[in-house]
C-alpha positions in Angstrom: 4.8 -70.8 21.0 8.3 -69.4 21.1 10.7 -71.1 23.4 12.6 -69.1 26.0 16.3 -68.5 25.5 18.9 -67.0 27.9 22.6 -66.2 27.7 24.7 -66.8 30.8 28.1 -67.9 32.2 28.9 -71.6 33.2 29.6 -71.7 37.0 29.8 -75.5 37.3 30.4 -78.5 35.0 31.1 -81.2 37.6 28.1 -83.3 36.8 28.0 -85.7 33.8 26.2 -84.0 30.8 25.0 -81.2 33.1 26.2 -77.7 33.6 24.9 -74.9 35.9 24.5 -71.5 34.1 24.3 -68.2 35.9 22.0 -65.7 34.2 22.2 -62.1 35.3 19.3 -59.7 34.6 19.2 -56.0 35.4 15.7 -54.8 36.3 14.2 -51.6 37.7 12.7 -52.0 41.2 8.9 -51.7 41.1 8.6 -49.1 43.7 11.9 -47.2 43.9 13.0 -47.4 40.3 16.6 -48.3 41.3 18.3 -50.7 38.9 18.7 -54.1 40.7 20.9 -56.9 39.4 19.1 -60.3 39.8 20.9 -63.6 39.2 19.3 -67.0 38.5 20.9 -70.4 38.2 19.7 -72.9 35.7 20.7 -76.6 35.3 21.1 -77.2 31.5 21.8 -80.4 29.5 25.3 -80.5 27.8 25.3 -83.6 25.7 28.9 -83.7 24.7 30.4 -82.3 28.0 32.0 -79.6 26.0 31.7 -76.6 28.3 34.2 -75.3 30.8 33.7 -73.1 33.8 33.6 -69.4 32.7 32.3 -70.1 29.2 29.5 -67.8 27.9 26.7 -70.0 26.6 23.1 -69.8 25.1 20.5 -72.0 26.7 17.0 -72.8 25.6 14.0 -74.1 27.6 13.0 -77.7 26.8 10.9 -80.5 28.2 12.0 -81.7 31.7 15.0 -83.9 31.4 15.4 -84.6 35.2 14.2 -83.2 38.5 16.0 -80.0 38.2 17.0 -79.8 34.5 14.7 -78.3 31.9 17.1 -76.3 29.8 19.5 -77.4 27.1 22.7 -76.0 25.7 22.2 -74.4 22.3 25.6 -72.8 21.5 28.9 -71.8 23.1 29.5 -68.1 22.4 
């Protein structure tokens, strides 16, 4: 089974070994067809504390690491 991957922007890095990544998707509204921008926030594991606010990163779904964290940092873009 392929794992899910997302590309987003780091919006917080205040926690130890954790970043919050904002992922923006543009989808068409089911009924009206208008393009709507949807934003999701994901908690991701950053082992080396290498990310800064504003970085563009690739994250990958993984096993649950904590209560909210089930994504890990794959690469800084």
